[in-house]
N, C-alpha and C positions, 0 to 999 in steps of 0.2 A: 504493500500500500504506500509506503514512504517513497518508493521509486516512482510510482505513478504521480504522486503529489509533486515531487521535484520536477518531473517531466512537464506537468501542466503549468507549474510556476515559471519554468524556463520559456515555454511557448508563449505564455501570457506576457512576460516581461519583454521578450524580444519582439513580440507582435505589437506591443503598445508603443514601441519607440517611434513609430511613424506618426502617431497622434501628437506626441510631444515635439517631434521635429517640425510637424506642420504648424504648431503653435509658435515655436521659437523663431522660425524664419520670417514670420510676419513683421518682426521688429528689428532683427539683427541680420547682418550679412552672413551667408552660409559659412564662411571661413571662421567667423567668431563663434558661431554655434558649434562648429566642429571642435574648435580649440577649447571651449568651455566644457564640452562633453568629455574630451580626452583628459583634461585637467581634473575634473571631478572623479572620473573613473580611476585615474592613476592614484589619486589620494585615497579613494575607497580601498583599492587593492593594497596600497602601501600600508594602511592601518591593519588590514588582514594579515599581511606578511609579518608585521611587527608582533601581532598577537600570536601567530603560528610559529614565530622565530625562524622565518625562512630568509635565505640570503642568496644573492647571485654568486655562482661559483664557476660555471663552465663556459658560458657564452659571452663573447666580447660585445661591447656596446656598439661598435660599428656594424655588427651583424643585426643587432636590434634596430638600429636606425634604418637599415635597408628593409627589414621585414615590416617595420612600422609604417613605412611609406606606402606599402602595398596593402597591408592588413588593416590599417586604421586611417592614416592621413587622407589618402585618395578616396576611400569609401565614405568617410565622414563628410568630406566636402561635396562629393558627387551626389550623395543621397540628400544632403541638406539643400543643395542647389536645385536638384531635380524636383524636390517637393514644393518648390515655388510654383510649379506648373502642372503637377499631376496630383490626383487624389491619393490619400494614404493607402487606399485599397489597391490601387495600381502599383504603388511603390512596394507594398508588401508582397504582391504576386511576383513582381520582377525579382525581388530579393530571394524568392523561392527558387530561382534559377541557380543558386550557388552550388547545389549538389551536382548537377550535370555539367557545369563548367569545370568542377573539380575532376569529374570523370575524364573529360577531354584533356586536361592539363597534367593529370597525375603521371603518365608515362615520362614526361619531361623532367620531373622533379623527384620521383620516388623509384628507387631501384626495384626491378622486378614487376612493376605495374604495367599492365597492358590493357588496351581497350578490347573487350570481348564482344561477341555478337549481341548478347543481351544488353551490354553496356551501350553499344552503338545504337541499338533500337530505342533504349530509354532516352538517349540524347536526342534522337530524331523526334520522339514524341514530345519531349520538353521544348524543342525548338519550334515545333508546330504550335505548342501552347503560347510561346512568346509571340509568334506571328499573329495568332488569334487575338491576343491582348493588344497588340500594336495596330491591328488592322483598321479600326475606326480612325486613328490618327494618321496612318499611312495613306488612307483614302483622301485625307484633307491636304496632303502635301507636307513639306518640311516646316511644321509649325512649332511653337514653343513647347506644346505638350509632348510632341514626339521627341524633341531634343531633351526634355526633362526626363522622359522614360529611358532614353538611350544613355543619359548620364548615370542614372541609377543602375542600369545594366552594366556599364563600365565599372562602377563602384563595386558591384557584386562580383564581377570577374576578377578584379584586383584582390578582393577579399579572399576569394577561393584560392588564388595563386599564393597569397600570403599564408594561408593555412597550410598549404603544401610545403612552403619554405620553413614554417615552424617545425613540421615533422622531421625535416631533413637537417636543419641547422641548430635549432634551439635545444640545449641540453639541460637547462635548469628545471626546477619544479614548475609544473604548469601555471600555478598562481603567480610565481615569480616572473615567468615568461610574459604573462598577461600584463602584470604591473610594469615591467620594463618596456614593453611595446607601447603602452599608453603614455608612459613618461616620455619616450622618444617622440611619439606622435605629437604630444602637447608642445614639446620644444620646437618641432618643425613648424607647427601651425602658428605658434606665437611669433616666431621669427619671420614667417612668410606674410602674416597679416598686414604689417605696415607697407609691404611692397605691393600688395594686391588692392587694398582699399585705403581711402583717406580717413584715418582714425578721427580727425578733427570734426568730421561730419556725422560721426556716430553719436546718437543721443543715448542717454541712460535708459536702458530698457525697463519695462514695467515689472512689478513683482510677479505678475503672471508668467512673463517670459523667463525671468530668472528661475522661477520654480520649475518650468518645463525643462530648462537646461540642466538643473540640478537632478531632476528625475531621470533625464537621459543618461547623465554621467554616473550617478550613484547606483541606480537600480537597473537600467537597461544596458549598462556597459560593465560596471564593476561587479555588482552583486550577482548578476546573471552568469558571469563567467565563473565565479566561485561556485555557484550552484551546479553549473555544468561539470566542473571538475569533480564535485562531490558525487554527482550522479554516475560519472564514469567509474569512479572508485567503487561505488556500491553495486551498480548493475551492469557495468561494462560499456565499451564504446558503441557497440551495435545498438543497444537499447537507447543510449543517449542520443544517437543520431536520429531517432524518431522525432526529435524536436523539429526537424526539417519539415515535417508534415504540419505541425501546429503553428509555426510562425506566420506563414501567409494566411492561414485560416483565421487565426486570431486577429491579424492585421485587418483583414477585410471586415470581419464582424465588428470590431471596435470602431473602425472608421464609420460604418453605417450607424452604430449605436450612439457614439458621442459627437461625431461631426456632421451627422445627417447626410452622409454621402449616399448617392444612389448607386446600387450595385448593378452595373450593366450586364446584359446577358453574355457579352464577350468576356467579361471579367470572370464570371462563374465558369464558363467553358475552359478558359485559360488556366484557372486555378485547378480544375479537375485534371487537365492534361499534364500540367507541371507536377502536381502531387502524384499522379499516376506514373510518371517517368521516374520519380524518386522511389516510389514503392517497388517498381519493377527492378530497379538496380539493387535496392536493399535485399529483395527476395533472391536475386541471382547471387549476390555476395554470400548470403547465409547458406545457400545451396552448395556453393563451391567450398565454403568452410567445412560443412558437414561431410562432403565427399573427401576432402583432404584429411580430415580426422578419422 
């Protein structure tokens, strides 16, 4: 029962990030929203590492800087920028593409990984899901909504590559890895912000926006990663990966519930196709593991 509660909590927290992001970008530039999220998340995990007495021992900081660029900095900016132009439901479904992007890129980063027939089929189904999701905007031409959705897809792809790099290069405790990635990302974003925007034109955000950024950093970034690590230790990585089904599902539901967004028929079909592609790949992986054992 505890494992299922953790799984639901992870899906709910990760799925709710799109609501808080939607609220934050109404008053602040995307790069400042991303910087605030990374900073709050790193502080949260820093406190957890102090409590758990965890320290960095194996992975150099230059490696963390490279991983952070792909795993946090670019995704945080792209998702925040894209949500200026698309609903949180669309953003959630696009982020559900992370698993099949991982399938495509895994052979380049993980030794022994290869794309199987079932994996290729799941990628094809997922790609069709993305086309269905984008089709109404594609039919209208290259508008801001399409560019926003493509930006989120780019962020999701970078995140997937970053996850593969973590598996290959990061040798510290998982919570330490997450903390160091977020620290590196916060440094990158804070240094880049004055070069990208004119800080003198930025006004003090409202309490509502500051609360949204705090929720993004503390709960949807820092705490959720800690819960994910706890779930892996308790139930294993296969069970924890089922959160991929819940994140876009919760994102769509919460967007309709709290933001009053209309769920289009294409969104529902795309969600079903993308989740189906993930389910097919998970089933194939479990079958191969059983045959190997």
